[in-house]
N, C-alpha and C positions, 0 to 999 in steps of 0.2 A: 121250983118246978121246972123241969127241962122241956123245952119246946121240941116239936117233932124233928126239926132240922139240926138238933144237937146243941143249939145255943140255949142259954138260960133265958127264960121268959123275961122280957122287959117291956116297958111302955113305949109307945111310939111318940117321939118328940116332934117330928115333922113328917107329914105324909103328903108327898107330891105325886100321888097316884095318877097315872100309871107309870111314872118314871122312876122315882126313887123314894125310899123311906129311911128315915134316921131314927134310931132308938135312943132312949135316955142313957143307955150304957155306952153310947158312942158308936155302936155298930151301924154300918150303912148297908142297905140292901138295894141293889140295882134291880128294878123290876123289868125293865126293857133292856135288851142287849142288842148290840150291833155286830155285824160281821167284822172279825179281826183282820186288820190289814197290817202286816209287819212294817216297821219303820224302814225307810229307805231315803237316801239322799236324792234319788230320782223319783219324785212323786208319781210320775206317769207309770212306773213299773208296778205300783200298787193300785193302779186303776183310778188315780186321782189327778185332776187337772188343777193347777194353781195359777193365779195371776197376782202380781204384786202391784199395789197402788202405793206409791211413796208420797206421804204427806209430810212436808217439811215446814213446820211453823217458823223456822229460823230464816226463811228466804226474804223477809222484808215485805211479804205480801200480807196485808192486814186481813183480819176476819172480815168477811166470810169466805175468803179464797180457799182455805182448806176444806170447808164444808161444801163449797161448790165442786171441788175436785172429787170429794167422796161421793157426792150425789151423781156426778158425771160417770163415775165408775159403776155405780148401781144401775144407772140407765143403760150403760154399755152392755152389761151382763144381760139385763132383761130384754134388750133389743135383739139378741142373738145375731148381731151383725157380723161377728167373726164366723167364718165358714165352719171351723171345727165345732164351735159352740152350737151353731145351727143344726149340724148333723148329729152330734153326740151329746150335747148338753141336756140336762134334765133340770129345768127350773124348780121342780118340786124337791130336788135334793141339793140345792145350792145354799151355801151358808157363807157368812162373812165373819172373819176373825181378825183381830188385830192386837197390837200392844202399843203401849205408850200413847202418843197422840192419836195414832191410827185406831187403837182400840176404843178410845173415847168418841172419836168422830164417826167411825164406821159403825 
């Protein structure tokens, strides 16, 4: 039986309403969408501000130094002590992403 959207009907395997739904046939349905921002080497041209926090576990500083650095970065963002962040920052739209050790710690 065909569904109204043109896809064959299949059972829902994972339902993370209102965000995403995955069906047993492998199809994924994104329920919420966001404004498209084209990729750019200059994030500010896309209306995005970025800050890098480099966490280097190979510096010889034992744990919890890397966790302390990550926590200090969170506190800095939340404090809005940077003039640009204080004027234009929206803490409701702030997110943190990372990879390698930074993705695990942040």
